[in-house]
Backbone bond lengths (Angstrom), bond angles and torsions (degrees), N, CA, C in turn:
res aa  C-N    CA-C-N  psi(-1)  N-CA   C-N-CA  omega(-1)  CA-C   N-CA-C  phi
1 M - - - 1.448 - - 1.495 107.51 -
2 L 1.334 115.57 136.43 1.417 119.68 -178.39 1.509 114.66 -93.13
3 H 1.355 115.85 128.71 1.416 120.16 178.16 1.505 106.68 -114.63
4 R 1.250 122.44 125.35 1.514 120.15 -169.82 1.471 106.74 -146.93
5 N 1.390 116.52 145.43 1.499 120.21 166.39 1.513 107.31 -120.20
6 T 1.367 110.73 169.19 1.387 113.89 -177.86 1.560 116.10 -91.57
7 R 1.192 119.64 165.12 1.463 126.65 -167.22 1.483 114.66 -73.13
8 P 1.387 123.76 108.23 1.461 122.74 176.94 1.459 108.01 -84.99
9 H 1.418 114.06 174.62 1.428 118.85 -171.90 1.486 113.28 -78.15
10 R 1.228 116.48 175.92 1.519 121.92 -176.37 1.553 101.21 -82.02
11 P 1.346 114.71 139.37 1.509 118.30 178.20 1.487 116.52 -47.93
12 M 1.343 122.80 130.42 1.396 125.81 -179.79 1.456 111.87 -97.06
13 T 1.269 117.53 164.50 1.464 121.09 175.60 1.461 105.35 -84.17
14 A 1.371 111.06 160.85 1.565 118.09 178.16 1.437 114.21 -58.43
15 A 1.378 119.46 -31.54 1.397 124.54 179.73 1.529 117.10 -63.58
16 T 1.326 111.48 -29.65 1.503 116.38 -178.28 1.539 117.34 -113.17
17 I 1.324 117.67 -6.27 1.460 119.89 -174.96 1.522 107.48 -67.89
18 S 1.275 122.90 -38.89 1.525 120.28 -176.15 1.534 106.50 -75.95
19 L 1.238 122.14 -35.73 1.479 119.97 -178.59 1.604 108.35 -68.38
20 V 1.218 119.32 -34.78 1.488 122.56 -178.40 1.512 110.52 -74.49
21 A 1.310 119.53 -30.13 1.478 125.31 -170.93 1.451 110.84 -61.43
22 A 1.315 121.45 -37.37 1.347 120.49 -174.25 1.547 115.16 -62.59
23 S 1.342 115.24 -35.89 1.423 123.85 -179.90 1.460 116.31 -110.67
24 L 1.428 115.00 25.92 1.463 123.30 -171.95 1.373 114.88 -58.12
25 F 1.380 117.77 -37.37 1.513 119.25 -175.96 1.523 110.33 -106.59
26 S 1.323 121.95 8.19 1.436 123.87 179.13 1.535 111.18 -66.56
27 T 1.217 112.90 132.96 1.527 119.29 176.43 1.531 110.86 -66.65
28 A 1.401 115.17 -29.82 1.407 119.84 173.42 1.519 114.86 -67.57
29 A 1.297 114.46 -33.43 1.385 119.55 175.44 1.563 114.58 -69.34
30 M 1.313 112.86 -32.45 1.517 113.91 174.03 1.567 112.39 -64.89
31 A 1.407 114.58 -26.72 1.440 116.95 -177.61 1.509 111.76 -92.47
32 G 1.316 117.90 7.45 1.453 122.31 176.42 1.449 114.66 83.10
33 D 1.399 124.70 17.05 1.380 124.55 178.98 1.498 113.87 -69.53
34 N 1.332 118.80 123.75 1.431 123.45 179.99 1.510 115.34 -60.54
35 N 1.343 117.08 -25.30 1.463 122.36 176.32 1.465 110.48 -106.56
36 A 1.363 117.47 44.25 1.499 121.63 -175.06 1.574 111.01 -64.60
37 S 1.358 116.72 -31.05 1.430 117.79 -172.43 1.513 105.33 -74.56
38 Q 1.327 125.19 -14.16 1.376 125.66 176.92 1.524 115.32 -83.91
39 H 1.338 112.93 -11.86 1.546 116.78 -171.50 1.605 104.78 -102.42
40 A 1.307 112.57 149.43 1.426 120.43 170.56 1.473 112.18 -124.63
41 P 1.347 115.72 145.39 1.519 117.26 172.03 1.494 112.93 -56.18
42 T 1.272 117.37 148.76 1.493 124.09 -178.25 1.489 105.99 -93.73
43 V 1.398 115.56 147.88 1.442 121.16 175.02 1.519 110.26 -123.53
44 E 1.297 120.91 122.68 1.400 125.86 -179.95 1.656 107.38 -64.18
45 P 1.364 113.24 135.57 1.354 113.60 -178.94 1.613 112.07 -61.30
46 S 1.348 112.07 142.61 1.437 120.52 -175.92 1.499 110.95 -155.83
47 E 1.352 115.01 147.29 1.370 119.49 176.31 1.587 111.86 -68.45
48 G 1.264 116.47 -23.97 1.434 123.56 -174.55 1.495 116.45 -90.79
49 V 1.423 115.62 10.25 1.504 117.09 -174.83 1.566 111.40 -73.54
50 R 1.273 116.86 133.70 1.432 124.49 178.33 1.542 104.73 -121.19
51 R 1.320 114.37 146.53 1.496 120.96 -177.08 1.554 109.31 -131.48
52 G 1.309 116.12 142.48 1.455 121.24 176.86 1.560 107.57 -149.35
53 G 1.297 120.10 113.06 1.480 118.93 -175.69 1.533 104.00 69.39
54 S 1.426 112.41 -130.74 1.507 115.72 176.53 1.548 112.39 -106.82
55 L 1.346 113.50 20.89 1.440 122.52 179.33 1.620 109.97 -92.09
56 V 1.315 117.99 133.68 1.471 117.93 178.16 1.573 104.72 -120.08
57 V 1.231 114.93 131.86 1.520 119.86 -179.54 1.530 105.81 -126.12
58 A 1.371 112.92 118.31 1.402 118.99 177.64 1.566 109.17 -98.32
59 D 1.367 111.78 161.51 1.512 121.43 175.55 1.512 107.03 -129.77
60 P 1.339 115.55 106.82 1.482 128.47 5.13 1.513 111.17 -76.60
61 P 1.317 122.80 162.33 1.450 121.94 -177.18 1.541 114.42 -68.38
62 Q 1.198 115.91 157.04 1.451 123.44 175.75 1.580 109.33 -66.15
63 Q 1.301 114.67 142.74 1.517 115.23 176.64 1.538 111.68 -76.46
64 P 1.297 116.52 149.96 1.442 122.01 -179.79 1.495 106.11 -64.71
65 S 1.437 116.14 146.56 1.436 118.99 174.79 1.475 114.57 -73.39
66 D 1.326 118.61 150.81 1.450 125.21 179.77 1.603 108.17 -73.21
67 R 1.272 118.20 88.58 1.448 116.19 -173.61 1.513 110.55 -123.49
68 A 1.273 114.29 152.62 1.458 121.09 -179.87 1.476 111.75 -94.21
69 F 1.380 119.26 -16.99 1.409 126.40 -173.97 1.504 108.63 -108.42
70 V 1.302 122.29 108.63 1.544 120.73 178.34 1.500 105.76 -119.48
71 P 1.256 119.49 138.91 1.429 123.75 -176.05 1.545 114.38 -77.83
72 R 1.299 114.88 158.62 1.499 118.70 178.60 1.470 112.44 -54.63
73 M 1.391 117.05 -46.74 1.391 119.31 -176.55 1.482 113.84 -66.01
74 R 1.325 117.10 121.19 1.447 119.27 178.15 1.641 110.62 -68.20
75 T 1.224 117.30 134.90 1.447 119.85 -170.53 1.479 110.95 -158.66
76 H 1.249 119.06 159.00 1.438 126.76 169.55 1.518 115.16 -116.66
77 V 1.358 110.28 30.02 1.439 118.74 -177.62 1.543 110.61 -126.35
78 E 1.314 116.31 147.60 1.473 119.93 172.94 1.538 110.19 -127.17
79 G 1.217 117.75 149.68 1.488 119.58 -174.65 1.571 114.44 122.79
80 P 1.300 119.89 164.65 1.452 122.15 -178.69 1.522 109.01 -64.65
81 L 1.344 115.47 147.81 1.424 118.67 -177.05 1.638 116.22 -91.62
82 T 1.282 110.02 9.02 1.477 114.51 177.25 1.551 113.12 -88.10
83 A 1.250 116.73 150.64 1.479 122.50 -173.09 1.526 110.89 -58.88
84 D 1.260 122.38 -24.25 1.459 122.19 178.93 1.511 114.53 -92.31
85 G 1.288 117.27 2.52 1.436 121.39 179.77 1.565 115.30 -102.06
86 Q 1.292 115.67 142.19 1.458 117.64 179.78 1.524 112.33 -81.35
87 R 1.317 115.93 132.98 1.476 123.48 175.00 1.540 111.25 -111.02
88 V 1.305 117.31 151.69 1.420 120.69 176.20 1.533 108.11 -124.14
89 W 1.291 116.62 151.04 1.436 124.18 178.09 1.561 109.03 -86.72
90 V 1.365 116.74 126.02 1.465 119.19 177.86 1.486 107.77 -127.06
91 G 1.268 120.48 29.38 1.511 123.21 -177.65 1.487 109.95 -106.67
92 P 1.324 115.51 -160.78 1.519 120.66 178.33 1.495 113.96 -67.21
93 P 1.340 120.77 154.58 1.440 122.81 179.73 1.543 109.03 -49.69
94 V 1.454 112.75 138.62 1.482 116.44 -175.40 1.634 102.00 -101.07
95 P 1.278 111.56 124.94 1.450 114.20 175.27 1.478 111.50 -66.70
96 R 1.360 118.15 154.85 1.467 123.46 -179.00 1.530 111.85 -62.72
97 S 1.281 115.50 -24.55 1.559 114.81 177.77 1.444 112.58 -73.49
98 V 1.343 118.85 -19.12 1.480 120.64 -175.96 1.546 106.13 -85.36
99 A 1.331 112.49 126.62 1.520 120.91 177.44 1.579 107.51 -72.30
100 I 1.324 109.82 143.85 1.476 113.61 175.92 1.570 112.60 -88.66
101 E 1.252 115.11 -23.84 1.492 120.86 -178.65 1.474 104.57 -147.84
102 V 1.386 109.99 140.48 1.608 120.23 175.40 1.381 109.81 -132.63
103 D 1.247 120.92 105.99 1.513 124.76 173.69 1.605 111.91 57.57
104 G 1.329 113.89 42.85 1.480 117.27 -176.74 1.532 117.80 89.75
105 R 1.319 115.42 -18.47 1.443 120.35 177.16 1.487 109.55 -88.24
106 E 1.264 114.50 128.91 1.484 123.28 -175.42 1.603 110.08 -98.87
107 L 1.249 112.05 147.15 1.459 118.33 175.16 1.549 106.80 -61.63
108 F 1.436 109.06 132.89 1.433 117.23 -174.05 1.465 111.36 -127.72
109 L 1.288 120.59 -21.78 1.397 126.17 -174.84 1.503 110.82 -156.80
110 L 1.310 117.98 135.47 1.530 116.58 -179.99 1.537 105.25 -142.35
111 D 1.371 114.24 116.61 1.517 119.65 -178.46 1.510 109.89 -114.73
112 P 1.339 112.17 117.08 1.555 118.28 170.78 1.551 108.86 -59.40
113 V 1.324 118.31 126.55 1.471 124.79 179.94 1.559 105.70 -132.54
114 E 1.248 115.20 169.45 1.452 122.31 179.30 1.524 107.91 -56.84
115 G 1.363 119.11 121.69 1.386 123.43 176.44 1.523 117.16 86.08
116 G 1.353 119.60 -0.80 1.438 121.54 -177.44 1.486 115.69 163.97
117 H 1.309 115.96 -143.06 1.500 118.43 -178.28 1.540 106.88 -139.98
118 V 1.251 122.93 146.58 1.450 132.85 163.75 1.491 115.14 -101.57
119 A 1.388 112.71 117.25 1.458 112.30 -173.60 1.600 107.15 -114.59
120 L 1.297 115.05 144.85 1.458 123.84 174.86 1.540 108.69 -111.43
121 Y 1.320 114.06 133.87 1.499 120.07 173.70 1.367 113.37 -118.34
122 R 1.393 123.51 147.35 1.462 122.74 176.12 1.451 109.79 -144.43
123 D 1.333 117.09 153.38 1.469 124.45 171.48 1.457 109.12 -71.07
124 P 1.385 117.07 138.36 1.515 118.18 166.25 1.583 108.84 -74.45
125 Y 1.267 113.31 160.44 1.505 120.07 171.43 1.490 111.02 -61.65
126 G 1.280 115.35 132.68 1.440 120.09 -172.54 1.594 114.81 86.25
127 G 1.257 117.33 3.57 1.449 125.20 -179.28 1.588 105.05 -85.75
128 K 1.383 113.79 -146.27 1.477 115.00 -174.57 1.413 117.67 -82.07
129 S 1.303 122.85 -5.99 1.509 121.12 -169.76 1.584 113.12 -131.60
130 C 1.309 116.77 -35.03 1.447 113.25 -171.35 1.593 108.50 -141.66
131 T 1.374 115.17 155.34 1.457 122.34 178.20 1.465 111.30 -119.53
132 L 1.276 116.06 161.32 1.347 121.37 178.56 1.579 111.33 -68.97
133 G 1.335 113.96 125.46 1.494 117.45 -174.94 1.510 112.89 80.95
134 G 1.361 121.03 -3.60 1.436 123.25 176.12 1.432 115.13 -77.47
135 R 1.364 117.58 171.46 1.418 119.81 -178.46 1.641 112.22 -97.70
136 E 1.288 115.00 -20.26 1.399 113.79 -175.16 1.597 113.11 -76.69
137 N 1.457 109.07 140.51 1.411 109.33 -178.87 1.554 119.53 -68.87
138 C 1.244 125.65 143.65 1.455 128.30 175.31 1.477 108.33 -64.11
139 R 1.410 116.45 156.85 1.480 122.95 177.86 1.551 101.91 -80.75
140 F 1.316 113.57 139.00 1.516 121.34 170.59 1.571 107.86 -130.39
141 L 1.389 114.10 140.36 1.374 119.94 -179.67 1.573 106.65 -131.72
142 A 1.339 115.86 135.65 1.556 117.74 173.16 1.459 106.78 -116.55
143 R 1.430 116.35 147.51 1.406 121.34 177.96 1.537 108.26 -143.76
144 F 1.343 114.53 151.29 1.454 120.69 173.27 1.521 107.70 -113.26
145 Y 1.381 115.56 125.08 1.369 123.22 -179.00 1.500 108.14 -111.70
146 A 1.309 121.23 109.78 1.452 127.41 -176.85 1.557 108.20 -71.53
147 D 1.242 119.50 147.06 1.505 120.34 -178.46 1.539 113.05 -64.84
148 D 1.342 118.01 -28.71 1.459 119.72 -171.84 1.605 108.38 -109.57
149 E 1.356 118.70 20.02 1.463 119.58 -179.14 1.555 108.14 -132.50
150 E 1.243 115.80 142.48 1.475 125.12 179.24 1.599 114.37 -77.88
151 A 1.316 115.23 -36.32 1.366 117.41 -179.33 1.592 109.81 -102.25
152 P 1.367 116.19 155.57 1.394 117.08 179.26 1.616 114.65 -59.48
153 R 1.228 122.43 136.29 1.485 123.84 178.50 1.483 111.87 -66.73
154 W 1.421 115.14 -44.23 1.458 119.30 172.50 1.441 111.14 -145.14
155 S 1.328 116.78 158.56 1.471 126.01 -176.29 1.491 108.08 -144.93
156 V 1.360 116.62 135.18 1.492 118.46 -179.74 1.477 108.89 -143.49
157 D 1.357 116.16 128.75 1.448 121.52 167.66 1.469 109.94 -70.62
158 L 1.312 122.29 129.14 1.541 124.83 -176.30 1.389 114.01 -99.71
159 E 1.327 123.41 -22.98 1.462 118.89 179.01 1.547 115.68 -61.98
160 P 1.345 119.06 -34.64 1.436 118.01 174.46 1.470 115.06 -65.35
161 L 1.384 118.55 -16.76 1.409 122.86 -174.52 1.507 110.81 -92.76
162 M 1.340 113.35 -8.63 1.549 122.41 178.45 1.518 110.40 -65.92
163 T 1.251 118.09 162.75 1.470 127.82 -176.69 1.530 109.39 -62.82
164 G 1.378 116.61 -33.73 1.491 123.93 -175.75 1.442 111.41 -162.37
165 P 1.352 121.38 170.79 1.406 123.52 -170.26 1.562 113.84 -94.35
166 R 1.349 113.47 0.62 1.476 114.70 -177.40 1.572 111.61 -135.57
167 N 1.346 119.20 155.40 1.360 128.16 173.23 1.526 114.88 60.06
168 L 1.260 116.11 26.41 1.479 121.91 177.75 1.583 110.20 -119.93
169 E 1.329 114.37 151.36 1.411 119.46 176.71 1.513 111.73 -146.80
170 L 1.267 119.67 131.12 1.447 123.99 174.72 1.631 110.38 -76.21
171 Q 1.344 114.19 116.77 1.353 118.84 -171.34 1.501 112.33 -111.03
172 D 1.333 119.16 -13.08 1.503 121.75 178.83 1.523 106.18 -163.51
173 L 1.354 113.91 148.55 1.492 119.43 -177.16 1.503 103.30 -145.62
174 R 1.361 116.84 142.83 1.477 119.71 178.26 1.585 105.83 -140.36
175 Y 1.269 115.57 165.27 1.513 119.16 -176.35 1.566 105.38 -147.46
176 A 1.367 113.40 124.07 1.453 123.10 178.43 1.469 115.01 -147.55
177 D 1.228 119.48 131.22 1.500 123.48 174.33 1.522 111.22 57.99
178 G 1.293 120.31 41.31 1.406 125.03 -179.57 1.573 117.39 71.45
179 V 1.335 117.48 12.91 1.447 121.95 175.86 1.500 108.12 -123.26
180 L 1.383 110.36 132.37 1.519 123.98 176.64 1.447 108.13 -93.72
181 Y 1.358 117.96 123.57 1.405 125.80 173.06 1.591 110.72 -111.69
182 F 1.305 114.47 134.83 1.430 122.53 173.87 1.431 116.13 -149.66
183 N 1.293 120.20 158.80 1.506 124.97 174.48 1.449 112.34 -104.52
184 D 1.381 115.19 150.46 1.438 121.43 170.32 1.494 106.43 -111.65
185 A 1.212 118.99 78.89 1.523 124.56 -169.37 1.472 110.53 -71.08
186 C 1.302 114.45 150.51 1.420 119.90 166.52 1.564 111.66 -60.41
187 A 1.349 111.27 128.52 1.534 114.55 -174.53 1.549 106.10 -74.40
188 S 1.291 117.49 -20.17 1.495 120.77 178.33 1.440 107.08 -153.50
189 Y 1.343 121.71 -134.14 1.453 121.38 179.14 1.528 110.48 -70.47
190 S 1.353 113.86 144.59 1.376 120.54 -172.34 1.554 113.58 -67.91
191 V 1.341 113.34 -16.78 1.483 115.42 177.17 1.515 110.03 -71.43
192 Q 1.251 117.86 -25.58 1.510 118.91 179.50 1.514 111.30 -64.65
193 A 1.307 116.68 -28.34 1.461 122.31 175.38 1.527 112.65 -102.76
194 K 1.326 114.20 15.14 1.445 122.09 175.59 1.573 108.54 60.37
195 G 1.383 115.68 30.07 1.408 118.34 172.08 1.538 113.54 84.37
196 K 1.382 115.34 -7.69 1.480 122.57 -175.73 1.513 108.41 -98.11
197 C 1.416 112.82 71.84 1.441 118.75 -178.18 1.519 109.44 -156.16
198 S 1.337 115.73 175.46 1.468 122.44 177.89 1.478 112.67 54.51
199 S 1.401 119.93 43.91 1.368 120.18 166.65 1.479 110.64 -90.33
200 L 1.344 119.11 161.31 1.480 123.68 161.60 1.464 112.18 -89.95
201 I 1.307 117.72 142.52 1.458 122.25 -179.73 1.510 111.41 -129.83
202 A 1.343 115.98 131.94 1.434 122.91 -177.92 1.568 111.31 -108.52
203 W 1.282 124.83 121.40 1.430 129.22 -177.44 1.449 108.60 -119.14
204 D 1.360 116.04 126.16 1.439 119.98 177.35 1.521 116.85 -87.72
205 S 1.284 120.48 119.06 1.455 120.72 -173.97 1.459 109.98 -72.85
206 A 1.290 125.53 -18.68 1.434 122.11 -179.74 1.533 111.94 -79.24
207 T 1.369 115.23 -44.53 1.484 118.05 178.12 1.545 113.53 -91.96
208 Q 1.325 118.30 -2.46 1.451 125.06 -171.22 1.600 114.03 45.39
209 K 1.250 111.56 47.08 1.491 117.63 -178.64 1.569 110.54 -138.45
210 V 1.384 113.61 151.68 1.419 119.71 177.91 1.610 106.81 -71.27
211 L 1.285 114.18 127.31 1.464 121.46 175.77 1.501 111.29 -80.61
212 W 1.313 117.38 -47.76 1.508 118.92 178.10 1.509 108.34 -162.07
213 R 1.368 112.48 166.74 1.424 119.69 174.79 1.483 105.27 -135.45
214 S 1.349 113.26 129.23 1.591 116.61 -179.28 1.472 109.69 -72.22
215 K 1.305 114.40 167.45 1.486 117.75 171.26 1.560 112.96 -62.32
216 P 1.256 119.80 155.51 1.567 124.32 -176.77 1.520 106.87 -62.94
217 L 1.326 113.40 162.58 1.477 126.19 172.67 1.608 106.51 60.36
218 T 1.314 116.43 44.55 1.396 125.52 175.26 1.561 118.92 -110.67
219 S 1.300 110.35 -20.82 1.522 119.85 -178.88 1.448 117.90 -156.31
220 N 1.283 121.63 117.27 1.408 127.27 160.30 1.526 109.30 -131.60
221 G 1.348 121.30 158.30 1.393 124.33 -172.72 1.453 109.51 70.34
222 R 1.411 117.67 -147.74 1.352 123.85 -170.84 1.614 111.62 -88.95
223 F 1.346 116.51 154.25 1.473 118.21 172.26 1.497 107.25 -142.35
224 L 1.302 119.64 170.45 1.380 124.16 -177.21 1.516 114.67 -127.12
225 V 1.351 120.85 154.26 1.391 124.45 168.89 1.539 104.12 -98.41
226 H 1.375 118.00 127.98 1.435 120.11 175.56 1.534 108.93 -142.42
227 G 1.301 112.00 105.27 1.559 112.45 -176.60 1.541 112.45 65.39
228 E 1.278 113.54 -130.84 1.442 122.13 179.27 1.469 112.83 -90.94
229 L 1.327 115.51 13.10 1.485 120.52 -177.81 1.435 112.69 -125.78
230 L 1.390 116.44 158.30 1.418 127.12 162.44 1.474 108.67 -106.62
231 I 1.295 119.43 133.24 1.461 120.44 179.81 1.595 104.17 -111.48
232 S 1.239 114.62 123.47 1.442 116.61 -173.10 1.601 108.66 -143.24
233 G 1.285 115.77 174.18 1.421 119.50 -177.44 1.579 108.70 -145.21
234 Y 1.272 116.96 155.73 1.422 120.96 174.78 1.557 110.65 -138.17
235 G 1.229 117.74 134.06 1.503 122.35 179.36 1.500 110.23 -176.46
236 F 1.344 111.95 153.35 1.451 118.36 178.65 1.516 110.19 -161.70
237 T 1.303 122.83 163.43 1.418 122.16 -177.41 1.446 112.61 -50.54
238 D 1.328 120.11 127.33 1.463 121.90 177.37 1.522 115.97 66.42
239 E 1.353 111.85 17.21 1.530 114.57 177.49 1.560 106.32 -125.87
240 P 1.256 119.51 154.29 1.567 119.09 -176.56 1.508 107.07 -68.69
241 D 1.381 114.17 149.36 1.382 122.99 -170.04 1.569 106.46 -118.71
242 W 1.426 117.18 135.90 1.414 119.47 -170.41 1.546 109.03 -144.44
243 V 1.272 118.40 157.68 1.482 122.16 163.74 1.444 106.61 -123.06
244 F 1.364 116.07 141.15 1.474 122.50 -172.45 1.493 107.11 -128.75
245 L 1.500 110.12 151.54 1.387 121.77 159.07 1.555 110.70 -107.11
246 V 1.299 112.40 120.40 1.525 118.49 -174.64 1.476 110.04 -117.64
247 S 1.346 118.16 133.24 1.366 124.08 179.43 1.579 112.95 -69.50
248 R 1.328 112.83 130.18 1.427 119.78 -179.52 1.592 112.05 -70.95
249 K 1.351 113.67 -20.34 1.472 121.06 -179.15 1.453 114.68 -72.42
250 D 1.381 118.09 -47.71 1.409 118.71 -179.09 1.548 114.98 -140.41
251 G 1.245 117.80 14.84 1.483 119.74 173.93 1.548 116.80 77.71
252 R 1.288 117.79 6.75 1.429 119.41 175.86 1.516 116.43 -70.04
253 V 1.232 115.56 140.49 1.500 119.17 173.71 1.526 106.65 -77.78
254 L 1.265 119.24 114.21 1.464 126.74 -174.74 1.617 109.40 -93.70
255 A 1.326 117.19 -26.93 1.467 117.19 -179.71 1.586 104.72 -160.01
256 K 1.284 116.65 151.57 1.471 119.30 172.35 1.577 109.11 -151.39
257 R 1.264 108.31 154.66 1.498 116.48 174.93 1.540 113.89 -138.31
258 R 1.332 113.73 138.33 1.407 121.16 -174.18 1.590 107.73 -75.71
259 L 1.339 116.10 140.35 1.425 126.94 174.50 1.543 111.60 -112.90
260 K 1.185 118.72 150.44 1.440 122.67 175.29 1.514 112.11 -77.80
261 K 1.478 112.86 -28.38 1.411 113.85 174.94 1.557 105.94 -144.05
262 A 1.299 119.50 165.98 1.390 121.99 -168.62 1.592 109.57 -72.56
263 H 1.359 112.68 149.83 1.429 115.89 -177.83 1.477 113.68 -69.88
264 E 1.384 117.09 146.67 1.474 119.79 -179.82 1.572 108.45 -118.47
265 T 1.309 116.56 -38.10 1.425 122.16 176.59 1.563 112.05 -130.35
266 L 1.256 115.59 148.82 1.490 120.84 174.64 1.557 105.47 -126.03
267 A 1.340 117.22 133.98 1.419 121.01 179.66 1.542 109.91 -146.52
268 V 1.216 119.41 133.83 1.551 126.42 -176.99 1.514 105.27 -119.60
269 E 1.348 121.46 126.73 1.385 128.50 167.95 1.467 108.61 -138.21
270 G 1.368 114.42 119.23 1.438 118.80 -177.37 1.497 106.38 64.74
271 D 1.296 115.33 -128.52 1.541 119.49 178.28 1.627 114.17 -104.31
272 I 1.423 110.96 17.02 1.453 118.24 -177.10 1.553 109.73 -101.88
273 L 1.252 117.09 123.61 1.546 124.10 171.41 1.461 104.54 -99.96
274 E 1.390 110.46 125.01 1.519 116.35 176.04 1.612 104.16 -112.09
275 V 1.316 117.79 128.77 1.384 122.67 -177.95 1.629 104.36 -115.02
276 G 1.291 115.54 110.22 1.467 119.21 173.97 1.480 109.48 -79.12
277 V 1.329 117.76 129.73 1.510 125.83 175.79 1.549 107.44 -122.14
278 Y 1.284 114.50 154.43 1.471 123.33 -177.31 1.473 114.76 -62.55
279 D 1.319 118.11 127.89 1.477 124.71 172.76 1.573 111.07 54.76
280 S 1.232 117.20 33.22 1.459 119.54 179.97 1.581 108.55 -150.42
281 P 1.324 117.76 158.30 1.466 117.50 176.17 1.435 111.45 -65.71
282 P 1.345 118.99 147.34 1.518 118.01 -176.55 1.583 109.76 -66.45
283 K 1.331 113.97 156.33 1.423 125.24 -179.54 1.527 104.23 -98.75
284 R 1.391 118.75 129.56 1.352 122.96 -179.56 1.563 112.90 -114.74
285 F 1.299 115.44 142.81 1.507 119.19 -179.00 1.467 107.97 -134.52
286 R 1.304 116.57 147.32 1.439 121.49 169.39 1.536 109.04 -92.17
287 L 1.271 119.15 123.82 1.509 123.50 176.49 1.544 108.93 -82.01
288 V 1.279 114.91 120.67 1.439 117.76 179.90 1.594 109.15 -131.97
289 G 1.414 113.48 156.42 1.354 118.84 179.23 1.615 114.67 67.09
290 L 1.350 116.78 29.74 1.398 117.07 -176.42 1.503 116.03 -75.38
291 D 1.358 111.70 -14.11 1.512 118.09 176.33 1.534 109.64 -95.32
292 G 1.266 120.68 12.65 1.439 117.77 176.95 1.560 108.25 -129.11
293 K 1.315 116.78 -164.27 1.327 123.96 -173.19 1.527 116.35 -87.95
294 R 1.386 115.83 -11.42 1.438 123.67 -179.31 1.503 114.79 -125.51
295 P 1.360 116.17 66.20 1.482 116.87 178.02 1.536 108.30 -63.34
296 R 1.394 115.78 155.11 1.412 118.83 -175.74 1.580 105.34 -144.56
297 M 1.389 114.29 156.73 1.416 121.90 172.71 1.535 108.35 -113.19
298 Q 1.244 118.37 112.38 1.493 123.46 -179.61 1.465 108.35 -96.23
299 P 1.281 116.41 120.73 1.653 119.70 179.94 1.463 106.02 -62.24
300 I 1.311 113.24 137.80 1.553 123.61 167.38 1.447 109.30 -97.92
301 R 1.218 119.45 117.84 1.486 122.44 177.43 1.557 113.65 -78.21
């Protein structure tokens, strides 16, 4: 079975990351327009259009733009991330029971899962919690919408569960077997958060409690759920780059491999892990011992 994520952007320096963030999802930005933050994606008129905040969701959804530049944050939205910029939904169809906006936080990601959908909401920059270039974390909310229920089965504010209130950003979220996994990634260089960032966090939807928190500098960008493991990576400009196998049971790092550059994509097919890195051939590893206590990644030359 193939598990794959899409290609995020090359790690940026701290000096440029805030400037790019406002137009991160703008189709004009992908084309290199210097005034990208002034442009908004267009939405074809439709009777099924829903709006929440500055987000427009069409039925059927608009197709993603053909872009070479994809941000680290996994999302189903295109358009500038500022409160005054229009965003459009380019993900899966959004059921009517799924809210488009909740107290200023807009739908950002929607994953079909067994029995329903898991939704992630976030504040735009200049909204109720965070500003472009500021230190405060944005507000994030996760919800589970069951297929046969009108109201969300559970809802959890995620920013209070993060390691700290500043310099952190949720860049990916996954749900499996009743457990929500997410990262509180360093928004820029890890030193700005005093190294206390980029942990993986597991939250149990049954008990409504955090099960575990991994050590820092374990996950930024995208990660995968694969069997009893999370496969993640950490890297940033002028910082060491790694790929990790993390236990879903307790968050321990069970294996790691050094990379020359930060991971951009992760894909598993059979027992082969392929790690895409920027401007270089992908690195391939054979996953062995996954049914035991000491899984390993063996480099494939």
